[in-house]
C-alpha positions as CSV (number, residue, x, y, z in Angstrom):
1,X,-47.3,57.9,-72.5
2,X,-43.4,57.4,-73.8
3,X,-41.6,54.5,-72.5
4,X,-40.9,54.7,-68.7
5,X,-36.3,54.6,-68.7
6,X,-35.1,52.1,-65.4
7,X,-32.1,54.0,-63.6
8,X,-29.1,51.8,-64.3
9,X,-27.9,52.5,-60.5
10,X,-31.4,50.9,-59.2
11,X,-31.0,47.2,-59.9
12,X,-29.5,45.8,-56.5
13,X,-32.9,45.7,-54.2
14,X,-35.8,43.8,-55.7
15,X,-38.1,46.1,-53.2
16,X,-38.3,47.9,-56.1
17,X,-36.9,51.0,-58.4
18,X,-36.5,54.5,-59.6
19,X,-37.2,55.1,-63.2
20,X,-37.5,58.5,-65.2
21,X,-41.2,59.6,-67.1
22,X,-40.6,62.8,-68.9
23,X,-37.7,64.0,-66.9
24,X,-39.3,63.4,-63.8
25,X,-38.2,60.7,-61.0
26,X,-40.6,58.2,-59.9
27,X,-39.4,55.3,-57.6
28,X,-41.6,51.8,-58.0
29,X,-42.8,49.5,-55.0
30,X,-42.8,45.8,-55.4
31,X,-45.1,43.6,-54.1
32,X,-42.6,41.5,-52.1
33,X,-41.7,45.3,-50.4
34,X,-45.4,45.8,-49.4
35,X,-45.7,44.6,-46.2
36,X,-42.6,46.6,-45.2
37,X,-43.6,49.8,-47.0
38,X,-47.5,49.6,-45.0
39,X,-45.2,49.5,-42.0
40,X,-43.0,52.0,-42.8
41,X,-46.0,54.5,-43.4
42,X,-48.3,52.8,-40.6
43,X,-46.0,53.2,-37.7
44,X,-45.1,57.2,-38.2
45,X,-41.2,56.8,-39.2
46,X,-42.0,58.1,-42.9
47,X,-43.6,61.2,-41.1
48,X,-40.8,61.4,-38.5
49,X,-37.8,61.9,-40.9
50,X,-39.9,63.9,-43.2
51,X,-40.8,66.6,-40.8
52,X,-36.9,67.0,-39.7
53,X,-36.5,66.9,-43.5
54,X,-34.0,63.6,-42.8
55,X,-35.6,62.0,-45.5
56,X,-36.6,62.8,-48.9
57,X,-40.5,63.2,-49.4
58,X,-42.7,61.8,-51.7
59,X,-46.3,61.3,-53.1
60,X,-48.1,58.4,-53.4
61,X,-49.4,58.1,-57.1
62,X,-51.8,56.4,-59.1
63,X,-51.2,54.0,-61.8
64,X,-49.0,51.2,-62.4
65,X,-46.5,53.3,-64.9
66,X,-44.0,50.7,-65.4
67,X,-46.7,48.4,-66.6
68,X,-44.7,45.7,-64.3
69,X,-46.5,43.1,-62.9
70,X,-44.8,43.1,-59.5
71,X,-46.1,46.8,-59.3
72,X,-47.5,47.9,-55.4
73,X,-47.0,51.3,-55.6
74,X,-45.7,54.2,-57.4
75,X,-44.1,57.1,-55.5
76,X,-43.3,60.7,-56.9
77,X,-40.3,62.1,-54.9
78,X,-38.7,65.7,-54.5
79,X,-37.0,66.2,-57.5
80,X,-33.2,66.3,-56.8
81,X,-31.0,69.3,-58.6
82,X,-27.9,67.2,-58.8
83,X,-26.3,63.2,-57.7
84,X,-23.0,63.5,-55.9
85,X,-21.1,60.2,-54.7
86,X,-19.5,59.4,-51.3
87,X,-16.1,59.5,-53.5
88,X,-16.5,63.5,-53.9
89,X,-17.7,64.0,-50.7
90,X,-15.0,65.6,-48.3
91,X,-13.8,64.2,-44.8
92,X,-16.7,66.2,-43.0
93,X,-19.4,65.3,-45.1
94,X,-19.3,61.8,-45.1
95,X,-18.9,61.9,-41.4
96,X,-21.9,63.7,-41.2
97,X,-23.7,61.4,-43.3
98,X,-22.7,58.5,-40.9
99,X,-24.3,60.2,-38.3
100,X,-26.9,60.9,-40.0
101,X,-27.6,57.1,-40.5
102,X,-26.9,55.9,-37.5
103,X,-29.6,58.5,-36.2
104,X,-32.3,57.5,-38.0
105,X,-31.5,53.9,-37.9
106,X,-32.1,55.0,-33.8
107,X,-35.6,56.3,-34.7
108,X,-36.5,53.2,-37.2
109,X,-36.2,51.1,-34.1
110,X,-38.0,52.5,-32.1
111,X,-40.6,52.3,-34.6
112,X,-40.4,48.9,-34.9
113,X,-38.1,49.1,-38.4
114,X,-34.3,49.2,-39.2
115,X,-32.4,49.8,-42.1
116,X,-31.3,46.6,-44.2
117,X,-28.0,48.1,-45.8
118,X,-26.2,51.0,-44.8
119,X,-24.4,52.8,-47.6
120,X,-23.6,56.7,-48.2
121,X,-25.0,56.3,-51.9
122,X,-28.5,56.3,-49.8
123,X,-27.7,59.8,-49.0
124,X,-27.7,63.5,-50.9
125,X,-26.6,66.4,-49.8
126,X,-29.0,69.1,-50.2
127,X,-28.9,72.7,-48.7
128,X,-25.8,71.8,-47.0
129,X,-26.8,69.0,-45.2
130,X,-27.3,64.8,-45.8
131,X,-30.6,63.5,-46.4
132,X,-31.1,60.2,-47.1
133,X,-33.3,59.2,-50.4
134,X,-33.9,55.4,-50.1
135,X,-37.2,55.0,-48.7
136,X,-36.9,51.6,-49.1
137,X,-34.4,50.8,-46.9
138,X,-36.2,49.9,-43.8
139,X,-37.8,46.3,-42.9
140,X,-39.6,45.4,-40.0
141,X,-37.4,45.3,-36.5
142,X,-36.7,42.0,-34.9
143,X,-34.8,42.5,-31.8
144,X,-33.6,39.2,-31.8
145,X,-31.5,39.8,-35.0
146,X,-28.2,41.2,-35.1
147,X,-28.0,44.2,-37.7
148,X,-27.5,43.7,-41.2
149,X,-26.5,46.0,-42.6
150,X,-23.4,46.4,-39.4
151,X,-20.4,45.4,-42.1
152,X,-21.6,47.7,-44.7
153,X,-21.6,50.6,-42.2
154,X,-18.1,49.9,-41.1
155,X,-17.1,49.3,-44.5
156,X,-18.3,52.5,-46.6
157,X,-18.2,55.3,-43.6
158,X,-16.2,53.9,-40.1
159,X,-13.3,52.6,-42.2
160,X,-12.6,55.3,-44.4
161,X,-12.8,57.7,-41.5
162,X,-10.5,55.7,-39.4
163,X,-8.1,55.7,-42.7
164,X,-8.0,59.2,-43.0
165,X,-7.9,59.6,-39.6
166,X,-5.1,57.8,-38.5
167,X,-3.0,57.6,-42.0
168,X,-4.0,60.8,-43.9
169,X,-5.3,58.7,-46.3
170,X,-8.1,61.2,-48.4
171,X,-11.2,59.3,-48.3
172,X,-12.2,60.0,-51.8
173,X,-9.2,58.2,-53.3
174,X,-10.1,55.2,-51.3
175,X,-13.7,55.2,-52.1
176,X,-13.0,55.2,-55.8
177,X,-11.5,52.5,-55.4
178,X,-13.6,50.5,-53.5
179,X,-17.2,51.7,-54.1
180,X,-18.6,49.6,-52.1
181,X,-16.8,49.7,-49.0
182,X,-13.3,48.7,-47.7
183,X,-12.7,45.1,-46.8
184,X,-11.7,45.0,-43.0
185,X,-8.7,43.2,-43.8
186,X,-7.3,46.0,-46.1
187,X,-8.3,48.7,-43.1
188,X,-6.2,46.8,-40.7
189,X,-3.6,46.0,-42.9
190,X,-3.2,50.1,-43.3
191,X,-3.9,50.9,-39.6
192,X,-1.0,51.9,-38.5
193,X,-0.3,49.2,-34.7
194,X,-1.3,51.7,-32.5
195,X,-5.0,52.0,-33.7
196,X,-5.2,48.0,-31.9
197,X,-4.9,50.5,-28.3
198,X,-8.0,52.1,-29.2
199,X,-11.6,49.9,-28.1
200,X,-13.1,51.0,-31.0
201,X,-10.9,50.2,-33.6
202,X,-9.9,47.2,-32.2
203,X,-13.8,45.8,-32.1
204,X,-14.6,47.2,-35.5
205,X,-11.4,47.1,-38.0
206,X,-9.2,44.1,-36.5
207,X,-12.0,41.7,-34.9
208,X,-13.8,42.2,-38.3
209,X,-10.7,41.6,-39.8
210,X,-9.5,38.3,-38.0
211,X,-12.9,36.8,-38.2
212,X,-12.9,37.5,-41.9
213,X,-9.5,35.0,-42.1
214,X,-10.7,32.6,-39.4
215,X,-8.1,33.8,-37.5
216,X,-10.4,35.0,-34.6
217,X,-11.3,32.1,-31.9
218,X,-14.1,29.9,-32.1
219,X,-17.1,31.3,-29.5
220,X,-19.0,28.6,-29.9
221,X,-23.0,29.4,-30.8
222,X,-23.1,33.2,-31.1
223,X,-25.5,35.1,-28.2
224,X,-28.7,36.0,-28.9
225,X,-29.0,39.8,-29.6
226,X,-31.2,42.2,-28.4
227,X,-32.8,45.6,-28.6
228,X,-30.4,46.7,-25.6
229,X,-27.2,45.3,-27.6
230,X,-28.3,47.1,-30.9
231,X,-28.6,50.6,-29.2
232,X,-25.3,49.9,-27.5
233,X,-23.7,49.5,-30.8
234,X,-25.7,52.5,-32.5
235,X,-24.5,55.0,-29.6
236,X,-20.9,53.2,-29.7
237,X,-20.6,54.3,-33.1
238,X,-21.6,57.5,-33.1
239,X,-19.4,58.0,-30.5
240,X,-16.5,57.2,-32.6
241,X,-17.8,58.9,-35.5
242,X,-18.1,61.8,-33.9
243,X,-14.3,61.8,-32.3
244,X,-12.9,61.0,-35.5
245,X,-10.7,64.1,-37.4
246,X,-9.3,64.2,-40.6
247,X,-5.3,64.5,-40.7
248,X,-5.0,66.1,-44.6
249,X,-3.1,69.2,-43.5
250,X,-5.2,72.1,-42.0
251,X,-2.7,74.5,-44.2
252,X,-1.9,72.7,-47.8
253,X,-1.0,74.2,-50.7
254,X,-4.2,75.5,-52.3
255,X,-6.4,76.1,-48.9
256,X,-4.2,79.1,-47.7
257,X,-4.5,81.0,-51.3
258,X,-6.5,83.7,-50.5
259,X,-4.4,84.3,-47.5
260,X,-1.0,84.2,-48.5
261,X,-0.8,81.9,-52.1
262,X,-2.1,84.9,-54.1
263,X,-0.2,88.1,-55.3
264,X,-1.1,90.2,-53.2
265,X,-4.0,91.8,-51.0
266,X,-4.5,94.4,-53.9
267,X,-4.8,92.1,-56.3
268,X,-7.7,90.0,-54.7
269,X,-9.4,93.0,-53.9
270,X,-9.3,94.3,-57.7
271,X,-10.2,91.0,-58.9
272,X,-13.5,91.1,-56.7
273,X,-14.2,94.8,-57.7
274,X,-14.2,93.2,-61.1
275,X,-16.0,90.0,-60.7
276,X,-18.8,91.6,-58.8
277,X,-19.2,94.3,-62.3
278,X,-19.3,90.7,-64.3
279,X,-22.0,89.4,-62.4
280,X,-24.1,92.2,-61.7
281,X,-25.0,92.8,-65.1
282,X,-26.1,88.7,-65.7
283,X,-28.9,86.6,-65.0
284,X,-28.3,82.4,-63.9
285,X,-29.0,79.9,-60.9
286,X,-26.5,77.4,-61.5
287,X,-23.0,77.9,-60.7
288,X,-19.5,75.4,-61.2
289,X,-16.8,77.0,-59.5
290,X,-13.7,74.9,-60.7
291,X,-10.8,75.4,-59.0
292,X,-13.0,76.9,-56.1
293,X,-9.9,76.8,-53.4
294,X,-11.5,78.0,-50.2
295,X,-14.7,79.1,-52.2
296,X,-13.8,82.9,-51.5
297,X,-15.9,83.9,-54.8
298,X,-18.2,80.5,-54.7
299,X,-19.2,82.8,-51.2
300,X,-19.7,86.2,-53.1
301,X,-21.7,83.9,-55.8
302,X,-24.1,82.4,-53.1
303,X,-24.8,85.9,-51.6
304,X,-27.8,85.8,-53.9
305,X,-29.8,83.0,-52.1
306,X,-31.7,81.7,-55.1
307,X,-28.4,80.6,-56.9
308,X,-26.9,77.4,-56.8
309,X,-23.1,76.6,-56.4
310,X,-21.5,73.9,-56.7
311,X,-17.6,74.2,-55.8
312,X,-15.2,71.9,-56.9
313,X,-11.4,71.7,-55.3
314,X,-9.0,68.7,-55.4
315,X,-7.4,70.3,-52.3
316,X,-9.5,68.1,-49.5
317,X,-8.5,70.9,-46.8
318,X,-10.2,73.3,-49.0
319,X,-13.6,71.2,-49.2
320,X,-13.9,70.5,-45.8
321,X,-13.2,74.1,-44.7
322,X,-16.2,75.6,-46.8
323,X,-17.9,72.6,-45.7
324,X,-17.9,73.4,-42.4
325,X,-18.8,77.2,-43.1
326,X,-23.0,75.5,-43.7
327,X,-23.7,78.4,-46.7
328,X,-26.9,75.5,-47.5
329,X,-26.5,77.0,-51.5
330,X,-23.2,75.6,-52.1
331,X,-21.9,72.1,-52.1
332,X,-18.3,71.6,-52.0
333,X,-17.0,68.6,-53.6
334,X,-13.3,66.9,-53.8
335,X,-12.8,66.5,-57.9
336,X,-9.3,66.7,-59.0
337,X,-10.5,68.3,-62.8
338,X,-7.7,66.6,-64.5
339,X,-8.6,63.4,-62.7
340,X,-12.4,64.2,-62.2
341,X,-15.1,61.1,-61.4
342,X,-14.8,58.4,-63.9
343,X,-18.0,56.2,-64.8
344,X,-18.1,53.3,-62.5
345,X,-20.3,50.3,-61.0
346,X,-22.2,47.7,-63.7
347,X,-21.7,48.2,-67.5
348,X,-19.9,51.7,-66.5
349,X,-23.7,53.4,-65.8
350,X,-24.5,52.5,-62.0
351,X,-22.3,55.5,-61.5
352,X,-22.3,57.9,-64.4
353,X,-18.9,60.2,-64.4
354,X,-18.3,63.7,-63.2
355,X,-18.7,65.3,-66.3
356,X,-21.9,63.3,-67.3
357,X,-23.5,65.0,-64.5
358,X,-22.7,67.9,-64.1
359,X,-24.0,71.8,-65.9
360,X,-24.2,75.3,-65.1
361,X,-25.1,78.3,-66.4
362,X,-22.4,80.0,-65.6
363,X,-19.1,78.3,-65.3
364,X,-16.0,80.1,-63.0
365,X,-12.5,78.8,-63.7
366,X,-10.5,81.9,-61.8
367,X,-6.6,81.5,-61.5
368,X,-7.0,78.1,-63.1
369,X,-5.9,77.7,-66.9
370,X,-1.8,78.5,-65.8
371,X,-2.4,74.7,-63.6
372,X,-4.2,73.0,-66.4
373,X,-1.9,74.3,-69.2
374,X,1.3,74.9,-67.2
375,X,0.9,72.1,-64.8
376,X,-0.5,69.6,-66.1
377,X,0.1,70.0,-70.1
378,X,-3.4,70.2,-71.3
379,X,-3.6,72.2,-74.2
380,X,-5.7,75.6,-74.4
381,X,-7.6,74.5,-77.2
382,X,-9.0,71.4,-75.2
383,X,-9.2,73.3,-72.2
384,X,-11.8,75.8,-73.8
385,X,-13.3,72.4,-75.6
386,X,-14.1,71.4,-71.9
387,X,-15.2,74.3,-70.6
388,X,-17.8,74.6,-73.1
389,X,-19.0,71.3,-72.4
390,X,-19.7,72.2,-69.0
391,X,-21.1,75.5,-69.5
392,X,-25.2,76.3,-70.2
393,X,-24.7,79.6,-71.1
394,X,-21.6,81.8,-69.7
395,X,-18.1,81.8,-68.6
396,X,-16.0,84.0,-66.7
397,X,-13.0,83.0,-66.7
398,X,-9.7,84.6,-65.9
399,X,-6.5,84.5,-67.8
400,X,-2.9,83.9,-66.4
401,X,-0.3,84.9,-68.8
402,X,3.2,83.3,-68.9
403,X,5.2,86.9,-67.6
404,X,2.5,86.3,-64.1
405,X,5.1,85.4,-61.3
406,X,2.7,82.8,-60.7
407,X,2.8,81.1,-63.9
408,X,6.5,81.4,-64.0
409,X,6.6,79.0,-60.8
410,X,5.2,76.4,-62.4
411,X,7.8,76.1,-65.2
412,X,10.6,76.9,-63.3
413,X,11.8,73.3,-63.7
414,X,10.6,72.3,-67.1
415,X,11.9,72.6,-70.3
416,X,8.9,72.8,-72.4
417,X,4.7,73.4,-72.2
418,X,2.2,73.6,-75.1
419,X,2.4,76.8,-76.7
420,X,0.7,79.1,-77.8
421,X,0.2,80.2,-74.5
422,X,-0.6,83.6,-75.0
423,X,-3.8,86.3,-74.7
424,X,-3.9,86.1,-78.8
425,X,-4.4,82.6,-79.0
426,X,-6.0,81.8,-75.6
427,X,-8.6,84.3,-77.2
428,X,-8.2,82.9,-80.6
429,X,-8.8,79.1,-78.8
430,X,-11.9,80.0,-76.8
431,X,-13.7,82.0,-79.5
432,X,-14.1,78.8,-81.2
433,X,-17.1,78.1,-78.7
434,X,-17.5,81.5,-76.5
435,X,-18.1,85.4,-77.7
436,X,-16.6,87.6,-75.5
437,X,-19.3,89.7,-73.3
438,X,-16.8,91.7,-71.1
439,X,-12.8,91.7,-71.0
440,X,-11.1,93.4,-68.3
441,X,-7.6,93.8,-66.7
442,X,-7.1,92.8,-63.1
443,X,-5.1,96.2,-61.9
444,X,-1.9,95.9,-60.7
445,X,-1.3,92.7,-62.4
446,X,-1.2,91.2,-66.3
447,X,-3.7,89.2,-65.7
448,X,-7.5,89.7,-67.9
449,X,-10.7,88.6,-66.6
450,X,-13.2,87.3,-69.4
451,X,-17.2,87.1,-69.3
452,X,-17.6,85.0,-72.3
453,X,-21.3,83.8,-73.8
454,X,-21.6,80.5,-75.2
455,X,-21.9,80.1,-78.6
456,X,-25.3,78.3,-79.8
457,X,-24.8,75.4,-82.5
458,X,-25.6,76.0,-86.0
459,X,-28.3,74.3,-87.4
């Protein structure tokens, strides 16, 4: 049997770890977690959560696959197609993940257990819903003790939501800078003064900040905790989270793209006809829609129920709106193509980069290249190489020539950009990586829709 590969992000919890054998992920339960794991299974908590579809399902399999002296059990969880991180989610996704965490905590308390940590990295979005994936995050509950993960919940969930709610600061940028959570004192300094008038912000943000700096009045011995106090705390947090709303503008440059920003309604209709014709002849199961805007073409692709679509856009409003449509086979992510999620964490291996995680049979890049080249100053050859890295097989791309009115808007105040930028050079650069299968001009415009097939590397 090949050597197990220990997952680089699974090292913090001594209860166990995730590892890979023959490309299949497993989870080892260590001896130190044996009693808590037995309680998780015997209490009915795992079964209750699995029945709701709230926790990743697993099977216990025989054998110590790692040869570890700490081994207690080996779990074979359902395999995930894709891993995403909280700094790639929109506001609504983080809010749903927060509420799911609190709901799981409530059910755990009823079964005599509690969550020992509360990080959004414990969840993934599967079929449009948050799924808890850290099976070893539960421990036996002592009603006399406070919730040990309370501060982590606030720093990782509540504080980013508060900052977007009050300040309009997009949480993705905050969580990239603070992947382990935003400290209370940082949050308190960023929030406006009026937030102190909110009982929730006063209690969960400003009071924590005062305590952390030693400026809060001393109360003597802390009062004893109880099940009812924790229940009240969970209900209070859930009530706050449910009321929070993003203050990122409802109408942005791109989320209104297919409503008013495009050339014309006729252009969209003609492009849709071509697009449907292109995809009607091909087979694919995975799609990466780059610069998806409000997901208009992502939704066309998702009409095939067996297709999984990853729709990315830098516009948080677009991503929130698409997520709120609750289309089970579309996963919207807030990712800037020019600044994708970097590798983060210990040895830069704990959280892998966007480019290392995402590949698809079909990559779609509609009305995108002029933004990358003319606004982002990326040479056409580099765009071609990047799309070839992300595509396992096919590419549908729209070329927007320099004469196009939208391209002209991008260079109105610019004196130079990467040349050549024209149809012959576009094709020349892309033919280094792809062959052209289809090519059609969008009627009424000079824009050209291409379907390309990735070239196989020469042996």
